[in-house]
N, C-alpha and C positions, 0 to 999 in steps of 0.2 A: 890766805887764811880769811881775809875779809870777805871774799866771795863765798866761801863755805859757810861762814857765820851768817851772811845775808840770806843764803838759800834756806838755812834752818829757820831763820827768823821769818822769812816770807811764808814758809810752810805753816808755821805756828800761827802767825797773824791771819793768814788766809783761812785757816780752819775755823778760827774764831769768827772771822768775818762771814764766812759762808753759813755757819750755824746761825748767826744773827740774821742773815738774809732770809733764811727759810723759816725762822721762827718769828720774825718781827712782823707785827701787825701795826701799821702806823696809827698812832693815836689821833682821834679827831682833833683838829685844830693845831696839831703839832707842826711846826715850821719845817718845810722840806729842806734838805741839805743841798746847798748849791755846789755844782761841779761843772767845769768847762770841758767839753769834748770838741775837738777840732778835726775836721777831715783833711784829706790831702788835696782836695780840689773843690771846684764849684759843684753844686748838687748833681748827683749821678746815680745810676742804678747800683753802683758799688757801695753807696751809703744807705741803701734801702732799709737795712735793719735798724739803723739809728733813727731814721725818720719815722718808720713804722712804730717803733717802741715809744717814740715821743708822742705821735698822734693818738695812738691807742691808750695812752696813759700808763704804760707799763713802768716807765721810769718814775712817774708820779706815785703809782701804787707802791713802789719800793721806797718811798720817802725821799725821792730825789727831785731837785729842780735843775734839769740839765740845760745848759746854754750850749746849743749845738752850733758851731761856727764853721763857715766854709773856708777851705784852705787855699794855698797858692803853691802847692807842690809838697812832696814828701819831705824834702830837705828843710823847707821853711817850717813845716809843722813840727818836725822833730826838734828843730832848734828852739821853737817856742816852748815845747814840752821840757826840753833840757834846761831852759832858762827859768822854768817855773812859772811862765806866763799862761800856760795851758795845763790842765790837770792830766788829760788823757788825749792821745792822738790816734786817729785811724789813718794808717799809711802803710807803705811798703816796709814791713818789719825788718827786712834785710838791711835797712839803714841803721839798725841798732849797733852792730859792731863798729861801724864807721863813726857813729856819734860818740860811742864810748872812747874810741881812739882820740877823738877831739876833746875829751874831758867831760862829756855829758854822762851823768849817772842815770841811764835809762835802761829799761828792760822791756822785752816783748812779753805781753801777758795773755795774748790769744792770737791764734792764726786762723784766718778764714780762707784766703786764696793761698793754699799751702804749696801748690804747684807754681813754679816761677812763671810770671806773666810778662816779663820783659820781652819785647820783640821789635824788629824793624819791619814796618809795613811798607809794601810796594804795591803799585797799581796792578790789578788783575790783568790788565792789557799789556803790562810791561814784560820784557824778556828777562827781567831779573828773577832768578830762581833761588840763588844761594847767596851766602855772605860774600863769596868771592866775586860775584857779579856786581857788587857795589863799588868796585874799583873805579875811580874817576867820577863817581856820582855825587850829587848834592843831597845831603841828609839834614833834615831840619829837626830841632829839639829845643828845649828851653833850659836855662841855666840851673834850675832847681830840680831837674828831672832825676829820678832814681837811676837813670842810665849813666849818669856822669862818671861814677867810679869804674864802670865796666866797659867803657868805650875802647880803651886800649887793649885789654885782654880779648875782647870780642874780635877786634880787627886783627890782633896777633894770631888768633885761632884760624882766621881766614887768610893768613899769610900777608897781612898788610899792616901799615901804620896810619896815623892820622894824616900823614902827607899824601896818602893814596886816595883820600876822600875829601870832600869839601863840607865841613860842618857849618850849618847855618843856625845861629842862636837867635831866637825871637822870644817875645812875650808869650806866655802860655795861650792867651786868647788868639794869637796870630798863627800858632803852629799848624793847626789843621787847615785853615784857609790858605796858608802858604803852600802846603803840600797839595791841596786839592786844585789849586790854580796853576799847577805845573811849574811853580818856581822852585820846587825841590823834587828829587826823584824818589825820595824815601823819607820816612819819619820814624824816629826812635821814640817808642811809647810803650804802653801796656796793651797787649793785643785785645783782650776781651773788653777793655774799656773803650778803645778807640774804634774798633771795626764797626760797631753799630752807628757811631757818629758819622763815619765815612761811607756808610752803605749807599747813600744817595749821592753824595758829593764826588767820591772817588772810591768805588768798590775796590777793596784791597785784600791781599793775602799776607800772612805773616812769615817772617824768617825768625824762628824762635831762638832766643839767646841760649836757652838751656841745651839746645842741640849743638852748641859750640862751647860747651863746658862751663857756662855761666850758671851756677847754682845760687839762686837768690830767692829767699822766701818772699811771698807776695803780701797781700792785704791782711792787716791785723791791727791789734791795739797795743799801744806803747804808753808807759808811764814812767815817771821818775822813781828811783828807789825810795826816796824819802816819802813820796806819796803812798807807796805800797806799805811802808812802815807805819806811817801816821794815820792813814785812812783805809785800812784793809777792808772794813765792812763796806765802805762806799765803793771801792774798786770792785769788790766781789759782786755788788749789786749791778754795776754797769756792765760787767762782763756777762753775768747771768742773763740780764734782760736782752743784751745784744745777741747772744747765742740763741736764746729762745726765739727772737725775732727771725734770725736766719733760718732756723728749723721750720718755723711757721711759713715763711715765704716759700721755701723749697718743698713744702708739702702740698703745693698746688695753689698758692696764694700770690703768685707773681703779679697778677693784675691789681690785686688789692694793695700790694706794696707800691706799685706805680701811683695809684691814686693817693696814697698817704704821702708820698714825696711831693706830689702836686699840691696837696693841702697844706703841707708845711712850708712850701716855697712858692706861693701863688703868683708872685711877681717875677719869678726867675725865667719865664718864657721857655719852659722845658718841653721837649718833644716826648710824649708818652711812648712812642715807638722806640726811640733811642733808649729810654730808661728800661723798658722791658727787654730790649735786646741785650743790654749790659747785664741785667740780672740773669738772664738765661745763659749768656756766654760764660759768666763766671762760675756757673755750676760745674763746668768741665775742669775748673781750676781748684775745686775744693780739696782734692786729694792728691797725694803722691802715693806710690806703692807702700810707703811706710806709715801712712795714716788711714788706709782703708780699714773700715770697721771701727774707727775711733770717732768720738763725737766732734761736731763742728767746734773749732777753737783749739782743740788739742794739738800740741806741737811735738814733732818728732826729733829726738836726739840725733838720729842718723841724718835727717835733712839738714839740721843745723851744722853738723860736722862737715857735710859736703859744702855748705855755704862758707864756713870758715876756711876750708881748703881753697876755694875759689878766691876769697878775699886776700888770703896770705899770698897766694901765687900772683895776684894782681898788684900786690904791694900796697894795698889800701889799709891793711891792719898788720900788726906785728905777729909773729908766730908765738905759740905758747898758750893759746886760749882753749878753753873747753866749751862745749855747747851751752851748758847751763850758766856760763858767765853772761849769756845774752838773753836767755828766755826762762820762763817759769810756767808750769802748768798748775801752780798752787792755787790760782784763783778760778780754776775751772769748776763749774757746778758739780756737786756730787750727786750721782744718779741713785 
């Protein structure tokens, strides 16, 4: 009952918030509303829309003072959102059901990489071609990876258990160097994020988790339910500006997006080629068959149903959930 009531309340509040967003002209001298947005990792092409909207002043134009923070993994970021220490997180939104299971009242409010991006990367020169070929191999990852809940079901689909592989847990900053220096045979990561990083160090190919029954929505925005209830106009503004930015980027402004990331993080020592590679790679992950023709950010009930099935079978959430327990399209801009 509470979920149904929340869905109606979100829809009503979001409608008011969206109307305010499109009608509001910030008054001169009016203080901008502060809001924190935290990513899942250090600056990358996956965060291009947020940096672009910040640099171009689109958030400011909407009356927002956005504190854009760099994250330390999807799990860490969603924990901070769930604890109320961050207002909105950009992360793998498939973490939402797991977070709710742990008692966090969070919702997915926009989906960008709607095709699952979880993958195991192996060297192109390697003889490893399938998940079954990982038997006896060393696989590196970090403890806050979105992969964590799905390791067992992925291995089970390949006829293995954790005893059949050697999992190496390292700090996120050490993950790719460990793999590229041949101290691991494979790396569990997000394919379109990692492959441009590894292009020079260790050219790699992906073993896609979705091919082994792992349905897991990718990159998107997450917020607490009470944030959606108390600050619907603010949430609507963030969602609209971010969606606008992704649309602008994929309309042929990838290079401009790279430059805006560099402007926003001038001391981060970022590689423009990697940033552009990530932006381009994620374009192939924007859609599933269920979202074709839908606007960027819109989430599919069928995709979430598949994700729930995966998580229930993996034992990471209890049965009995419906897709709209975990996501809402109520904050999508109205065309």
